[in-house]
N, C-alpha and C positions, 0 to 999 in steps of 0.2 A: 461603909468602907471609904478609908482615905485615898487620896491620889496615889500614893506610893505604894499602897496595898494592892490597888487595882492594877497599877503598872506591872508589880511583882507578879501576880496573878495571871497577867497577859503574857509575861515573858515564859512563866512556867508551861502554859498551855501550848505555846509555840515550840518549846523544847522536845526534840525527836524522843520516841520512846523506844524505837528501834534502828539502831545506829547501823550504817551501811559497813561499818568496818567488821561487824560481826559476819556479814555475808563474805565479805572478802577473807576474812580468817579461814572460812571453810575452803575458798579456793586455795589459799597459800598451803593449806595442809594437803590437799590435793597434788599440789605441785610439788610437795615433798617426795613424791613419788618419782619424780624425775632423774634424781641420782641413780635410780635403780634402772633406769632406761639408758643412762649413761654408762653404767658398769657392764650392762649387756652389749652394749655397742663396743665398748672396749675389749671384752672377752671375744667377741666375734672377730674384731679387728686382730687381736691376737692370734686367734685359729686361723685367719686368713694367710697370716704372715708364715705360722707354721705348715700350712697347706703349701703354700707357694715353696717354701724351701724343699718339703718333702717332694713335689712333684717335679722340681729342678733336679733332685738327686735321680729320681726316677728315669728322667728324660736323658740325664748323663749317663747313665747305665745302659739306656737303650742304645745310645749312640756309640758308646765304647764297646758294648757286647757285638753290635752290628759291624763295626770296624775291624774288631778282632777276628770274626767270623769270616769276613770277607778277606782278611790276611790269610786265613788258613785255608778258605776255598781257592785262593789264588795260588798259594804254596802247593796245595794239593795237584792242581791242575798242572803246574810247572813240574812237580815231580813225576806226574803221568807222561808228560810229553818227554820228560829226560829219560825215563824207562823204555819208551818207543824208541827214541834216539839211539839208546845203547844196543837194542835190537837190530836197527836200521845199520849201525856201525859194524856188528858182528857179520850182518850179511854181506855187507859192503866189502868183506875180505875174501881172498880165494881161498880153497881149501887148505893151502900151505900157510895160512894165516897172514899172508901179504897184502897190502893194500891193491886194489884194481887199478889199472894203469888209468889215467886221464882220458876221458871220452869213451871208455868201455862200461857197459852195464854189467853188475854183479849178477852171477847165474841166479841166486835167490831172490833177487829185485825184480819186480813187476808190478803191474798196476791192480792185480789181484791182491797182492800183499799190503799194499796201501789202503785198499779198499776193505779188508780184514781189519787193518789198525784202525780205521774210522769208527769210531763206537758210537752209541746213540747221543751221548753228551757233546759229541763234535759236530760242527756243522762244516767243517772244510779241514782237511789236513794235506799238507803239500810238503814234498821233500823235494829240497833243490840242492843236487850235488855241486860241489866246485865247479866242476866240468860235466858238461853233459844235459841232457833235457830233464827238466823237473818232472816228478810224479804228483799227481793229485787226485783226490777222492773227494766229494761233496755229497751234502744231502740234497737230495731230489729238490728242484726249485729255487735251491739257495743262490741269490745272485752275489756278485763281486763287484759292485759299482766302484768307482774311481776312489773315494775316500779310503774304503776297504783296501784296494789293491795298494794305495799309498802305505797304509799301515803294514800290510804285508811285506812291502818293499823295505820299509824301515827295519821290521823284525828279521828279514832275511839278510840285511847288512851286518846287523848286529851279531845274529847267530854265527855266520861266516867268518867274523872276526873272533869268534870263541866265546861270545858273553849271551848269556840268557836275557831274554827280553820280554817284558810285559808293558804294553801301552796303554793309553788312555781308552776305554771304549769309545767305538765308532757307532753313529747312528745309521741304521739302514732301513729304507723305507719298505713297509710292508703292505701297503694299501692307502686309501686316500686320508691325508693328513695323519698318518701313523707311522711309527718307526718302532726299531727295537735296537737296544745297545749290544753290540758284538764286542766281545773280549779278544784281542790277538795275543798270542803267547810265543816266542821263538826260544829254541833251544840248539846249540851247536850238535853236530853228529862227528862223532869223534874226539880224541883228547888233545889233538896238536892244535896249535894255533900258527896261522889259521886253521878252522876246522874243515874237515873233508866236506862237510854239507850243513844243511840248516833244515830243521823240522820245523814247520810252522802250522799251528792249530788255531782256529776259531771257534769260539765257543759262545752260546747265547748268554749274555749275562743275567736274563731273567731267571736261569735255572739255579743262580746263587741268590739273587734279590728276593724273589717272592717267597720262598720258604722262610727267609730271615724277616721280612716284614708283613707277610701276608696275615699273621695272625695276630698281629699289634693292635691295639686300641685303634677303633674307627676315627676317633677324634683326632688322633695324631697325624701331622703332616710330616712324613718323613722323605727325605731326597739326598741325592748324593751328586756332587759336582767333581769334574775331574781336576787335574793338577792345574789347568788353564781356567779353572772356574766356570766351565760347560756343563749344564745340567744333562746327566745321562740316566738317571734312574728316580723314580719316585712313587710315594703313596699318597695321593692328593684327591679325596673324594670330593672336596668343595671346589675344585678347579682353582685354587688361589694362584698357582704358579703360571696359570696361563693368563689371569687377568692382571697380574701385577708382576712386574720385572723383579727376579729374585735377586738380582744384583744390588736393590735398593735396600733389602732386608738388613737391619741392624746387625743380626747374628752371622750372615754370611760376610760383612764388611769387616767384622772383629775378628773373624775365624781366619780369613784370609790375611788380615793384616797381622795375626799370630804367626802365621806361616807353619801352622801344624806342630808347633814346639809343644803345646799342651792341649787338653780338652778344656772347655769353658762351658758356662752358663750364662745367660743373660736374657734381658727383657727388652723389648721394644715395640714401636707401634706402629700400624698401617693405616692409611685412610682409603677407603675404596667406595665409590657411590657417595661420598659425603660423609660416610660413617667412619668413624676411629674404632679400630679393634687393638685391643693389648695382646702381646703374645708372650710366653715364657718359652725359650728355646735353649738348645744345647748343641754343640758339635764337637767331634772327634775326627781324627784323621787317620787313614791307613798307611800301610808302609809305602804305598806306590803313590802317596801324595792328595788321595782323593778325600774329600771332605763329606762326612756324614752327619746330616742335619736332622734333628728331630724338634718339632715345635708344636705348640698347643694353645690354643686361645685361653686367655687368663680365666675367662668366666668358668671354663671346663673346669678349671681346677677348684673352683670354689663350689662344685656340686653338692657335696655335703653341708657345706656352711650355708649355700642357699637353701637347702631344704630346711636346716634349723631356722634362717632367717623368715622362711614362709610360716613355720609353725608359731614363730615369735610375733610375727605380723597379725596372723589370726587373733591370738590371744590380746595382742595390743589393740586389734581393732573393736574387740569385744570391749576392751576397757576403754577404748575410746569413745565409743557409742555410749557407754554408761556416763562417761565424763561429759558428752555433749548434752546429753539430757539434763544432768545436773546445770551445766554451764547455760543451757537454753533457759531452765527455771530461774536461775540467778539472773541472767542477763534481761529476762523479761521483767522480772521485779524492778530492776534498775533502770532499765533503757525506756520502758513504757512512760513514767512520768517524764523522763528526759525528753523523748520525742513530743509531750504534749507541751513541755516548756519551749523547745525549739519551734514548734508550730505556732505558738503563741508569740515568741519574738519575730519570727518571719512575718505573722499578720500584722504585728505593730509595726514593723519596719516598712510595711506596705501601706502604712496609712491608716489602717484599721484601728483608730485609736482607743475605740472602746471594747476592743478583744480583751477578754480575760480567760485566764486558764483553770481548769479544775482537776486538782491531783488530790487524790484521797489517801497517798501515803502517809503514815504518821511517821516518817524519818526526815532526814535532813531536806530531802527532795520536796517534801510536803511543806517544810518552812520555808524552803526555797520559791515555791510557788506562790505562798501566801505574800512574801515578800516582793515578788516579781509583779503580783497584781495591785499591791501598794504603789509600787514606783510607777507602774503603767498610769494608775489614777492621777499621780502627781505629775508625771510627765505630760499626760493628756492636757491637764489644767494649764501648765506652762505653754504648750503648743498653741492651745486654742488662744490665749492670751496674746502670745507671740503673733499669731495669724491675723488677729484682729488688729493688733498695733501695725503690722506690715500693710495690711489692706486699707488702715486709716493713712499711713504714711505714703502709701503709693497713690491714693487718690488725692491728697495734698500735694505730692509731686507732680502728678498729671495736671492737677487745676492750676497749679503755679505755672507749668509750662505752657497751658492754653491761656491763661492771663496774660504772659508775656508775648506769645504769639498774637494775642488780639490787640495788645498793646502796641507793637510793632505796625500791625495792619493799620492801625487808627492814625498812625502818623501820616499816612498817604490815604486820601480818600478814594483813589482809584483801585487800592489794594486791600480795601476792607473785605475779610471774609478770605482773603488768598491764603493764608497759611492753613487755614481749616480745610479749604478744598483741596491743597496739593497734600495735605496729609490723607485725605480721603482716597484720593487718586493713586497715591503711593503704596498704601496699605493693600488695597485692591491688587496692585499690580504685583505686589511682592508674595501675595496669596497664589496669583496665577502663575509665578515663576515656582511655585512649590518651596519656599524660603522655611527656615524651621522656626520655633516659636521665638528663640532669643533673636534670630535674624530680623522677624517681623517686628519685635519691639524696639531693636535698633532703627529701623526704617520708621516706624511709628513717631519715634521722638525726634530723629535727625529731621524728618519733613516739617515737624511743626517748628523747629529751631532754624530751619534753613536760611532764614533772613534775621536772625538775630543779631547779626552784625551790623544790621542798619541801625541800630540805636546809638552806634557812634558816629552816624553821617547826619551832617546839618539838615534842618528841615526844608531849608530853601531848595536844596539839592533834590530831596525826596519828593516834595511838593510841585516841583517845577512843572508846568503844563506843557512844555516844549521839548524838542529833543535837547539832550545833553550835550553841552561842550566837550572837547576832549579833555579838557582839565576836570571838568565835572565828572565825565566817565571813569577818569583813572581813579577818582576818590570813591566812585561807586563800586567799582571793581575791588576796593579794599575789603568789603563788608564781609567776604568768608573767611578772610584771616582774621578780622577783628572779632568774629564771632567765635573762630576756633581758639583764639587767646582768651577770650572770655570764659569758655568752657573749661578750659585746659586745666584750670585750678581745681575743678571737680573730678576726682579719681572715677566715680561712676559714670562719667561721660567720656572716659578713654575710647570704647568701641563705637561710641555714636558720633564723635567729632568727624571722622573721615566721610561720612554720609553727607554732613551739613558742608564741610569745608571744600570739598570738590565737586559740588553739583553744578558748578560753571565750567568745569573742563570738558572739551569736545573728544570725539571720538578719534579726529584727525591730529590731534595734539595741539590746536590753535587756542584753546581755552586758557582759563587762568584759575587759580593763581600760579600752579607750578607747570602747565603746560603738558598735562599727563596725558598719554596716548593709550587709546584702545584698552586692553587688558590691565594696564596698568590703573586705571581708574577704579576705584572700589565699587562694588555692585549696588552698594546702597545707594551711591552718589549718582549712579546711571539711572537709577529708579527715581531717585528725587529729581533728577535733571529733566526726564520725560514728563514728570508730572507737574514741575514748575512751568516748564514751557507750554504744555497743554493748556494749562489754565491762563497763562499771559495771552494764548492766541484765542481763548474762548471768552474773555472779558474785555471790556471797553478800556482802552488807555488813553492818555493824551495823543498818542502819536500812531494809534490804530484803532479801528473798530473791530468789535467781536467778531470772530469766524463762528461758523456752525462746528458742531463736533465732527461730522464727517469730514468737513474740509480742513479741519485742524489734524484729524488723525492722517489724512493724506499728505498734509504738509510735514508732519512727523517722519512719514516714510521716505519725502523726497531729502529730507535732511539725514536721513540713516545713512550710516558709514562715515558721515561728515562730522556732524554734531552729536549723533546718539547711536546707541548699541541697537543695531537692526533685530537682535533677538528680543531685547527689551520693548521695542516699539511694536513688534509683531505680537508679543503677549498682552501689551496693552490694547491692541486693537480686538484681539480675542475677547479679552475681558468686558469690552465695551459691545461687541456683538452678542455675546451671552448674556447682556441686560444687567451687568454688574453695576452700572452707571448710566444716567441718560441725561439729555438735555433738560435744562429747568423747565422750558414751556410743555415738554411732554410729561414730566412728573407732575406738573400742575393739571394738565387735562386728565391723567388717571386718577387724579385726587378728586 
C-alpha cells in the first residue's frame, strides 16, 4: 500500500459514521411543538381579556343596581315620612280646620300618637313644631350621641324651611370597636313656607344595605362612601378596608375625581405586606352623592382560565417528562464524551502531560478525542524539550552568576567566599520571613550580585589593608549604583536590582545611595543588608577581627531601628536559634 493510500484509509477511518447533527435534528423536530404551546398561550391570554371585560361588566351592573336600589329605598323612606307628616299636619288643625295657635298642642297630638307612628324600621321619630315642645319616640336602648344630634339638627332646620332632607349616614357606636350607620331623614309638616313643623326619622342603614349585598359573591369587596368620601357601609370578608387606607385606592380616586357624573370601571394595584395585588373595580353614584364601589381580585376573575391552565399544565408536564427523558438520553450521548474531553484538558492543564482520553463514540466527538490525544502527545514533547532547555539555561544563568560573584570576591583576599555566604544567610532569612517562591529567587540572585558593582572599583582600593580615606570611601560607596547600571540593561534583572542596589541603605535614612528610610527600603535589600553585615562581622577584615555568631547577632540587635529593620534581625536570630546555620567550628565538630 502506498503512502497516499494509507493516508486516505486513515482519514476515512477517522471520519464519523454517526453525525451529531442527526441527533439534533430529532431535538429540532420536538421543538416544532413549541408553536403549539405559543398558540395555547395566546388563546388563554385572549380568554383572560374576555373574562376581564365580562367581569367588569358584571361588577358595574352590581354597582349600578345597588345604587339604584338604594335610591329607591331612600325615596321610599322619604315617602313614608311624608305621609306621616301629612297625618300630623291634619291632626295639628282644630276641628274647624284652622291651625292651632302657636304654643298650643293639638287635641289629637300626644306621645302615644308619635309612638304609634314609630314602626319597626324606624330607630327614632321626632316631631318638632315651629313653636312648642317636640315629641319623640325611639327604640329601646337607642342612643343619640353628638354626631346624631347634629344631623337631626340639620334635618330639623331644613324641614322647618319647607325642604325635605336626606343627610349622609352617621356612624353610631354599638359596642367595642363596632359601629352602625344611621340615616337621618327630615320632611316638613304642613304646606306652608316656613313649615308649621318638622318630622325627623332615623333608620338603621343596614336594613337597606344587607339585603342588597348580603347575597353577593363572597369574593367581592363592596363598600359605600358618603358625599364627603367617608366609609359608612361595606362587605369586606378579607378586612382589606381596615388594613389599607381606602382613599388610596385607584377606583376611589377616579370615581371621586369624576364627581359622580357617570359610572366607571378600572383596574388598580395595592401593595400589602410586601405583596402586590391587582384588582378589577367599578363604581356608581346614588342621587345623594354616595359612591358605591365593587372590586374583586383580578386572579378571582381568572378562575375558569386557571382551571384550564391547570389541566393544560398537567398534560404539558407529562409531555415535558417525556421530553426530559429523550433529552437526557440525547444529552448523555453528547455530554459524556465531552466531559471526558474536558477532564482530559483539565488534567493536561494541571501538568499531567501523559494523560490521554478514551472516547469510544464513532462520531465527531470520537474524532476530536483522537485529535486531542495526538495534540497532547506533540505538546508533551514540546514542553519536555522546553523544560529541559529552560533547566539548562537556568543552570547556566546561575552558574554564571556564581562565577561572577566568585570573581568579585577573588579581587579582595579578605572577602573570598563572601557573596556565597551572604547568599546562604539571605535565603535562609527570606524563608524564615515566609516570602514567596518568586521573592525567594529575587533575594537569592540579589544577594549573589550585591557586590557586582565592585568590578568597577580599582583594585588598590579593594585590596587596601588599612582604613579607606574619605575620597576612597566615597568611591567605594558608588559600587551599588555601578552594579545597578550594569544590570539595568538586562530586562530579567528589573525586580532583582532593588535588593542589590539598596542593601547599604539604613533604617534611619543615613545610608546610601538614596538615603531611603524605613519602609521605603525594599524588603530584599533589608534582608541582604543584614546578611552582608553579619558576614562582615563574623569574618576577619583588615580593620577588625571576626566576632562570634552570638556577639554578631547581639550587635545586629544593637543597630536595629538605626541601621537595620528590627523585624528582619529578629527573624535572622530565630533562624540561627533554630539551627538553620551554625558557626564553622561547630559544623566541623559535628562532622
